[in-house]
C-alpha positions in Angstrom: -15.1 -17.2 -64.3 -17.7 -19.3 -62.4 -18.0 -19.3 -58.7 -18.2 -23.0 -57.6 -18.5 -24.4 -54.1 -18.1 -27.8 -52.5 -19.9 -28.0 -49.2 -18.6 -31.2 -47.5 -20.3 -32.6 -44.4 -17.7 -34.2 -42.1 -18.3 -37.1 -39.8 -20.7 -39.5 -41.5 -20.3 -42.8 -39.6 -19.1 -41.1 -36.4 -22.6 -41.3 -34.8 -26.1 -42.3 -35.8 -27.2 -38.8 -35.0 -24.6 -37.4 -37.3 -25.8 -39.7 -40.1 -29.4 -38.7 -39.7 -28.5 -35.0 -39.9 -26.2 -35.4 -42.9 -28.8 -37.4 -44.8 -31.3 -34.7 -44.3 -28.9 -32.1 -45.8 -28.3 -34.3 -48.8 -32.0 -34.3 -49.5 -31.9 -30.5 -49.9 -28.8 -30.2 -52.1 -26.6 -27.6 -50.5 -24.3 -30.4 -49.2 -23.2 -32.6 -52.1 -20.1 -34.2 -50.5 -19.4 -36.1 -47.3 -16.4 -37.6 -45.5 -16.7 -40.8 -43.6 -15.4 -42.0 -40.2 -15.0 -45.8 -40.6 -14.0 -46.8 -37.1 -17.4 -46.4 -35.4 -20.5 -48.7 -35.7 -22.6 -46.0 -37.4 -20.5 -46.4 -40.6 -22.8 -49.3 -41.5 -25.3 -46.8 -42.8 -23.1 -45.6 -45.6 -25.0 -47.9 -47.9 -27.9 -45.4 -47.7 -25.8 -42.7 -49.2 -24.4 -45.0 -51.9 -27.9 -46.2 -52.9 -29.9 -43.0 -52.5 -27.4 -40.3 -53.5 -25.2 -41.7 -56.2 -23.9 -38.3 -57.3 -22.7 -37.3 -53.8 -18.9 -37.6 -53.5 -17.8 -39.8 -50.6 -14.4 -39.3 -49.0 -12.7 -40.9 -46.2 -12.2 -39.0 -42.9 -9.0 -40.6 -41.8 -8.9 -40.8 -38.0 -6.0 -41.7 -35.6 -7.2 -39.8 -32.5 -10.8 -40.8 -31.6 -12.3 -44.1 -30.6 -10.8 -47.6 -31.4 -8.9 -48.5 -34.5 -10.0 -50.7 -37.3 -6.8 -52.7 -37.0 -6.2 -55.1 -34.1 -4.4 -53.0 -31.5 -1.6 -55.5 -31.3 -0.7 -54.7 -34.9 -0.4 -50.9 -34.3 1.0 -50.7 -30.7 2.4 -47.2 -31.0 -1.0 -45.7 -31.9 -3.1 -47.0 -28.9 -3.2 -47.0 -25.2 -3.6 -50.0 -22.8 -7.3 -50.1 -23.5 -6.7 -50.4 -27.3 -8.0 -46.9 -28.0 -6.4 -44.1 -29.9 -4.5 -41.5 -27.9 -6.3 -38.1 -27.7 -5.2 -35.5 -30.2 -3.0 -33.5 -27.8 -1.0 -36.6 -26.8 -1.0 -37.8 -30.4 0.7 -34.6 -31.6 3.3 -34.7 -28.8 4.1 -38.4 -29.6 4.5 -37.6 -33.3 6.9 -34.8 -32.5 8.8 -37.1 -30.2 8.8 -39.8 -32.9 7.2 -42.3 -30.6 4.6 -43.2 -33.2 5.8 -45.5 -35.9 5.2 -44.7 -39.5 4.4 -48.3 -40.3 1.7 -48.3 -37.7 0.1 -45.2 -39.2 0.2 -46.7 -42.7 -1.2 -50.0 -41.5 -4.2 -48.3 -39.8 -4.9 -45.9 -42.6 -4.8 -48.8 -45.1 -7.3 -50.7 -42.8 -9.6 -47.8 -42.8 -9.6 -47.4 -46.5 -10.0 -51.1 -47.1 -13.0 -51.1 -44.8 -14.8 -48.3 -46.7 -13.9 -49.9 -50.1 -15.5 -53.2 -48.8 -18.8 -51.3 -48.3 -19.1 -50.6 -52.1 -17.9 -47.0 -51.8 -15.9 -45.3 -54.6 -13.7 -43.1 -52.5 -13.4 -39.7 -54.2 -11.3 -37.8 -51.8 -9.7 -37.8 -48.4 -9.3 -35.5 -45.3 -9.0 -36.3 -41.6 -10.5 -35.8 -38.2 -9.7 -32.4 -36.9 -7.3 -32.0 -39.9 -4.7 -34.0 -38.0 -3.1 -35.0 -41.2 -1.5 -31.5 -41.3 1.0 -32.8 -38.8 4.0 -33.7 -41.0 4.5 -37.0 -39.3 0.9 -37.9 -40.3 0.9 -36.3 -43.8 3.8 -38.2 -45.3 2.5 -41.7 -44.6 -1.1 -40.6 -45.5 0.0 -39.4 -48.9 1.8 -42.7 -49.5 -1.3 -44.7 -48.6 -3.9 -42.7 -50.5 -1.7 -42.8 -53.6 -1.4 -46.6 -53.2 -5.2 -46.7 -53.4 -5.4 -44.1 -56.2 -7.4 -41.6 -54.2 -6.6 -38.6 -56.3 -8.4 -35.7 -54.5 -8.0 -34.2 -51.1 -9.2 -31.3 -49.0 -7.2 -28.2 -49.7 -5.7 -26.2 -47.0 -5.1 -22.9 -48.8 -7.1 -20.9 -46.4 -9.2 -18.0 -47.6 -10.4 -15.9 -44.6 -13.9 -14.6 -44.9 -14.7 -11.2 -43.5 -17.5 -8.6 -43.7 -15.0 -5.8 -43.2 -14.7 -3.3 -46.1 -10.9 -3.5 -46.3 -10.4 -7.2 -46.4 -6.6 -7.1 -46.9 -6.0 -4.9 -43.9 -8.3 -7.0 -41.7 -6.5 -10.2 -42.6 -3.1 -8.7 -42.0 -4.2 -7.5 -38.6 -5.6 -10.9 -37.8 -2.4 -12.7 -38.7 -0.3 -10.2 -36.8 -2.4 -10.9 -33.7 -2.3 -14.6 -34.3 1.2 -15.6 -35.4 0.7 -19.2 -34.5 -2.2 -19.5 -37.0 0.0 -17.7 -39.6 2.7 -20.3 -39.2 0.2 -23.2 -39.3 -1.5 -21.9 -42.4 1.9 -21.5 -44.0 2.8 -25.1 -43.3 -0.6 -26.2 -44.7 0.1 -24.3 -47.9 3.5 -26.0 -48.2 2.0 -29.4 -47.7 -0.6 -28.5 -50.3 2.1 -27.7 -52.8 3.8 -31.1 -52.1 0.5 -32.9 -52.7 -0.1 -31.0 -56.0 3.4 -32.0 -57.2 2.3 -35.6 -56.7 -0.7 -35.0 -58.9 -3.3 -34.6 -56.2 -6.4 -32.6 -57.2 -8.1 -30.2 -54.8 -10.2 -27.0 -54.7 -8.5 -23.6 -55.2 -9.1 -22.6 -51.6 -10.9 -23.5 -48.4 -13.1 -21.0 -46.7 -12.5 -20.0 -43.1 -15.4 -17.9 -41.9 -14.7 -17.8 -38.2 -11.2 -16.2 -38.1 -11.3 -12.5 -38.8 -14.9 -11.9 -37.8 -17.0 -13.7 -35.2 -18.9 -15.6 -37.8 -19.9 -19.2 -37.0 -21.2 -21.9 -39.3 -24.2 -22.5 -37.0 -25.4 -19.0 -37.9 -27.4 -18.4 -41.0 -25.9 -15.0 -41.6 -22.5 -16.7 -42.1 -23.7 -18.8 -44.9 -25.5 -15.9 -46.6 -22.3 -13.9 -46.4 -20.3 -16.8 -47.7 -22.6 -17.3 -50.8 -22.7 -13.5 -51.4 -18.9 -13.0 -51.3 -17.7 -16.3 -52.7 -14.5 -15.9 -54.8 -14.3 -17.1 -58.4 -13.0 -20.6 -59.0 -13.5 -23.8 -57.0 -14.0 -23.2 -53.3 -14.5 -25.7 -50.4 -16.0 -25.4 -47.0 -16.7 -28.2 -44.5 -19.6 -28.4 -42.1 -20.9 -30.7 -39.3 -24.7 -31.0 -39.4 -26.1 -33.6 -37.1 -28.4 -34.6 -34.2 -26.3 -34.6 -31.0 -26.4 -37.9 -29.3 -24.6 -39.7 -26.4 -21.7 -41.0 -28.7 -21.1 -37.5 -30.0 -21.1 -35.9 -26.5 -18.6 -38.6 -25.4 -16.1 -37.8 -28.1 -16.7 -34.3 -29.3 -16.9 -30.7 -27.9 -18.7 -29.3 -30.9 -22.1 -30.9 -30.3 -25.3 -28.8 -29.9 -24.1 -26.5 -32.7 -24.4 -29.4 -35.1 -28.2 -29.3 -34.8 -28.1 -25.6 -35.7 -26.0 -26.4 -38.8 -28.5 -29.1 -39.7 -31.4 -26.6 -39.5 -29.6 -24.1 -41.7 -28.4 -26.6 -44.3 -31.9 -28.1 -44.7 -33.5 -24.8 -45.4 -34.7 -24.7 -49.0 -34.7 -20.9 -48.9 -31.0 -20.9 -48.3 -30.5 -23.1 -51.3 -32.4 -20.6 -53.4 -30.3 -17.8 -51.9 -27.1 -19.6 -53.0 -28.5 -20.1 -56.5 -29.6 -16.4 -56.7 -26.0 -15.5 -55.9 -24.9 -17.5 -58.9 -23.1 -20.1 -56.8 -22.7 -23.4 -58.5 -22.8 -26.2 -55.9 -20.6 -29.1 -56.9 -18.9 -32.1 -55.4 -15.4 -33.6 -55.5 -16.6 -35.6 -58.6 -16.4 -32.3 -60.5 -12.7 -31.5 -59.9 
């Protein structure tokens, strides 16, 4: 069975520095898929991807926690603060649990984000979300309704596959989950939501690769990517990345900043592409599932 991999770059449209870094990775060919933030000015550059990289799959990176909404704040009052900005992720989660965020407001904003990307001549192939916030059940349910309305048939999988260099993989993973029960529960919830999505006909990869859990492997280290390609399981795999040039907008809204430049350098290395091909890894996009 073939070993296939989708490398998806998150955050196109978040900042102009992000855009620049992602475009450089698309030139090389390790990254063949992107997800787009539409509620920031830098989204205007998506036309470059559409025109220059027609085979790249373009998904929407649904976002309810960073920046200002696409909708008028008055139309989604439970999602925004007095300045018309989204609540930060920690408060958003608490308000979801307390049922202070209205489902109709979520659906209205998600529809506005999808409509905006469609208006920019983008064929939306898949969906995911900023910081995977859609895995909160109060977010996931309206999101599924909205994406099905727009016939977006693919999504990021959350069937986690923990990468490790340890010889006894099963033992290492069991030990990790035993020491991290909260992660075990969260991954279990994610698998349950995956099953719900599959029952609704949603297509996704077989698994998503998590390199930084069991071992201290980071995506801004070349060795991590070499190990990933070398040990990739059979079937369709997915991994997301964040290549970019850090800029003031990124530093304002994100904590993972300087590391993005390291990811960019790694994912624009033609020798790494050759390494992946030598490992018999078939690099694909969401168009292929």
